N, C-alpha and C positions, 0 to 999 in steps of 0.2 A: 504494499500500499504506500503511495506516495505520501509524503509530508506536505501539509498545506503551509502556506507563508503564515497565514493567521495563527498557526499553532505556536508561534513563537513570539518572544518580547518584542513589542513594537518599536523599540528604541534601536534594534539591530537592524543595519540596512539590508533590505531584501537579498541583494547578492550574497551576504553573510549569513543567511539562515542555512540550516541543515537541511538535507534531503535523503529521504530513503526509499530504497527499492528492495524488496525482499529483505534479507539480512545486511545489506550494504547501505552504510550511512555515509554520506559525503558531508564534509564540513562546511562546504559552501557551494554555490550555484554555477560556479565557473569551471568550464571544461577546456583544456586544451584539445583543440580539434585534430583529428588525424590529418597528417600532411606528408606526403611522400618525400623521402630523403635521399632514395637511390644510393644509398651508402653501405650496402653489404659488400665489403671490398673484396671478399674470395669470389664474388659474382655467382655464388650458390646459395644465398639467402641468410647466411649466418650474421647476426647482429654483431656489432663491434664496440669498441670504447666510445665511438661516436654516439651510439645510441644510449649508452649509460649516461653521458654528458647531457645530450639533447633532451631527453625525457627527464632525467634527474634534476637538472637545473630548474625546468618548469614546475616540477614538484616541489622542490625547495622554494621556489619563487611563490608558491601560495595556492596554485590551483586546487580545486576540491577533487579533480579527476583529470588525469593524463591519459590520452590515447596514443598508442603506436600508430604509426603510418599503416595503411592498407598492407597487411601481411599475408603473403600469398600462400594458399593451401596446396599448391602444387607448382612444380617447376615450370610446367607449360602454361601456368596462369599468371606468370610474371608479366609486369608492364614492360619492365627493362632488365637487363643482366645485373642490375645494381640493387633490384627489390629485396627487401626483407622477406624472409620466409618462415613458415612453421610447418614444411612439409617432410621434414627429416628429424629423427630424434636427436641428431647431433645440435639441431637448433634449441633444444630446451634448456640446456645448461647456460648458454650466453643470455638467453631471455630471462632466466631465473636470477641471473646477476643483475640485471636491469631492474627487475621486480623487487629484489631484496634491497637494492640501494634506495628505491622510491619509498619502501615501507620502513626502512630503518633510519632514513634522514629526513623525513617528512610525515605530515598528517594526510598526505593526498593517498588516493586509491589510483590504480592504474588498470587500463583496459587494453584489450587488443582487439584491433579491428581486422576480421578476417574477409579475405576477398580472392576473386578471380578475375583477371582482366578481360577474359572472353575476347571479342573482336579487337580490342584496344591493346592486346598483347604484342609483344615481339617489336619494341621500339627501342631506339637508342636511349641511354642515360640522358635525363633532361637537358643538361648543359652541353650534351653531345649531339643534339637533335639535327644538326647540320651534317653530320656524318653517319649515313645509313649503315645499319648492320650488314656485314657481308653474308653470303649465301651459307657459308659454314656456320655463321653466328646465330642464324635464324632458326625459329622452331615452328611447328604447326600451330596455327590458332584455330580455335572452334568458337561457335556462336549458335544460337537458336536457328538462324537462317544464313544461307550464303550471301550476306548483304555487307559490304565493306563499310567501315565506320565513315569515311570521306573518300573524296575522289582519288586522293594519292595513297590510299591505305590498301593493304593486301586483303584479298577477299577470304574470309573465313570458311572453314569446312562445316556444313550443316551438322549438327550433334545428333547422334542416333541414341537409342535407348541405352545402349552400353557406355556411352560417353556421359550420359546423365547420372547413371548410377555411379560412375567413378567420381564425378563432382560431388555427389552427395557423401560419398565414402571420404573424399578428400576434405571436406568441411567437417566430418565428424572426427577425423583424425586430428585436424588442426585444432578443433577445440579441446580434445583430450590431451594434447601436448600443451596447449595454452594453460589447461588447469594444472597440469604437471609442474608448469613453470611458476605458478602461483598467482596468476592474473585475478583481478576481483570480478571483473565483467567481461563479456565479449560483445562485440557488435559485428553483424554481418553487414557487408557493403552491398546493398541493394539499389544504389543510385549511380549517377554520372555515366552511365552507358557501359559499365562494366559488365560481367556476365549476368549476375542475377537482374540487373537493371535491364539489359537487352532482352530479357525474357518478358519483362513487364510492359515494354514499350512497344506499341504497334509499329513504329518506325523501324524496329529492328527485329520484330518477331512476325514473319510472315508464315509460320507453320499452319498446316491444315489438319494436324492431329489433335490428340487431347492436350497438348501444351501450347497451342495456338488459337487465334480466334477471338474469343470473348476475353474479357479482364480475368474473369475467374479462371478460364484456362491459362492465360498467361501467367497467372499467379501460382499455377500448380507447382512447378519446380522450386520457386522460392519458399513456398511454404513445405514442401517436401524436405529441403534443406534445413528450415528452421525446425521441424519437428525431430528430425533425426538428430540434429545438434542439441536440442532441449532434452532428448532422452540420455544423453551422456554428460551433459553440463550439470554440476551439482545444483540440487533443488534450491539451496539458500543463495545462490549466485544469479544475478539477473543477466538478461540478454538485450540487447538493443539492435536496432536494424536503420541504416541510413537509406532513405529513399530519394528520388527527384520527384517531388509532389507534382510538378508540371513539366513537360518538355520543352516549352518555349518554341514550338515548331508546329506548323499546320499539320493536322492528321495525327498529332501525337496525344499523350496523356493531358488531361485538363485537372484543374484542381478538385473537380467533382470525382475525377478517376483517382486522385491522390487521397481523397477522404476514404473511398471504397478500398484501396490498398491498405490504408491505415485500419479500416475496420475489420478486414480480413486477417490481418497480423493480429490485433487484439484478440479476436475470437480464437486464434490459434495459441494465445498465451504470451505473445511478446510483451515485455516489461515497459519499454519506452521506445519511441520512434525518434529518430534523428532525421530531422526534415530539411533537406536541400532541395534543389531543383536543377534542371537542365543537364547540359554536357552529355546528352543521350546521342548526340550526332556532332558531325564536325562543326556545324554551325554554333557558334557561341551564344550563350544566353546575353541578353542586353546587359550594358554596363549602367547600373542604376544606383543613384544617390540613396543614402539612408538605409533603413532596415529592410530592404526590398524582399527578403525571404521570410521574414517574421510573420507576415499575414498568413502565410500557408500554414506554418506552425499553428498559429492561433485558430484558424478555421478548423484543421484536423482536430485539435485538442477540444474544441468546443463541440464539434459534430460526432466525435467517437467516445471522448473521455479518456483517450489513451494519453498518459504522460508524454510530453515532447521535449526535444532539445531543438533550439533555433541556432542558425548559422547566419553568416553574411553581414559584414561591415559593423559587427559589434566592436566598439572602439573605446567607450567611455563608461566609467562607473554609472554615470547617470542614465545611460541607455539600458544597461543591463537592469538596474533598479526598477525601471519602469516597465520592462518586459515581465520581470517577475511578479512586480507588485499588481499590474494589470491582467495577470493570468494568460499572457500570451505564450508563454513557454515555461518549463519547469526548470530547464537549465540552459545556459547560454555558452555556446561553443565559440571561442577565440581562436583564431588561426593566425592570421597575420600579425595581430597584436602581440601574440606569444614569440613570433619570430623576431619581432622588433624589440621586445623588452621581456625577457624571461621571468622577470619579477613583477609583471603587469598586475597581479592581484595584490601583492603587498604594497605596491605603489597606489592602487587605487584604495585601499584601506587607508592609507595616509592622507590621501586626497579628501576622503569622507570623514576623517577624524575618528575612524573606527580603529579600536585597540586590536591588532593582530600581532602576537608576539613573533619576534624574528627569531630565526634558528639560534641555538645557544652558542654557535660558533660566531654569530655576527651581532652581538648586542649594541656594539657601536653604531650600527645602522639606525637604531632607533633614535638617536639624537642627532643623526646627521641632517644638515640643512642644504638642500640642494639648490637653493636660491638666496645665498648669502648676500647682504649689502657689501658691494664691492669697495675695497679700500685700496688705494694705490700709494 
């Protein structure tokens, strides 16, 4: 059961109220959103010291929950050769090192986002996109239909029943390994045009069997994945799913479809929905000022009653407080803000005059004045 903002003292800023799902309780409502880092340096999915520092610093920085990047459940599901993975037992101990750092040195909880890139797989590392992979470096990509992501993309192979069974098994194995590593929550990536998302969108799913056609049919594989993962994930730990609430494209999913996707996930037992939008085709979603994605979270939360996370352009504590206090979302995911400032949450507390104890190693930070009167 989610904790209501009204259940806590009125003098606590909304962003610093606790929030609970199953037996997980977050110390505040700020989440470091999953962001691809492409920094598994062995090119075979194993996280490195980078991940300890990247995720650990944001946890020490005050976020209530930090998420890994989309961590791939199979080698062929990688976006790029640098993707982090959870598809081999050798990945468990390196991830456990990250989790143990977060748990030992902060009050934060840590989640793993599980995913498969689908037709968006087999790309160069982000900062090497001008250098295509060689034929020797490439691997086969699969999708619900043989429809490429964009005009310059490779055409995926349409998945058969065996492929779908393997994907379900891969998500299950990934969840089991994530639990062995000690993660507090997992999130399925069902948005942004990756594999599960490409089943949900009619722009990428043109199947004529039981996995295509109506929205209910297009949701069949994502729900099968969820049910299989829920069966092996500990009962006391919650599961989230990120979706693209709308496709931002003619013929694609609308917010009415997004509400129905949410309703189906809620009926299946999903604990919280991470509401994003777009990126399901090569046509980018519009650049819009303000909290342009929060209305989707708000409508889904209002219409279905499922707790939500909102994303997109959250940059100030005032925005976050407004979203939480107005019931537009239960958690606020901050991505770019956490890249810019790992201590985003602690600095927000200072700005709001809210006492948030600094780590025991950093007591001097409590009396630091970042804007002193300049004396020359």
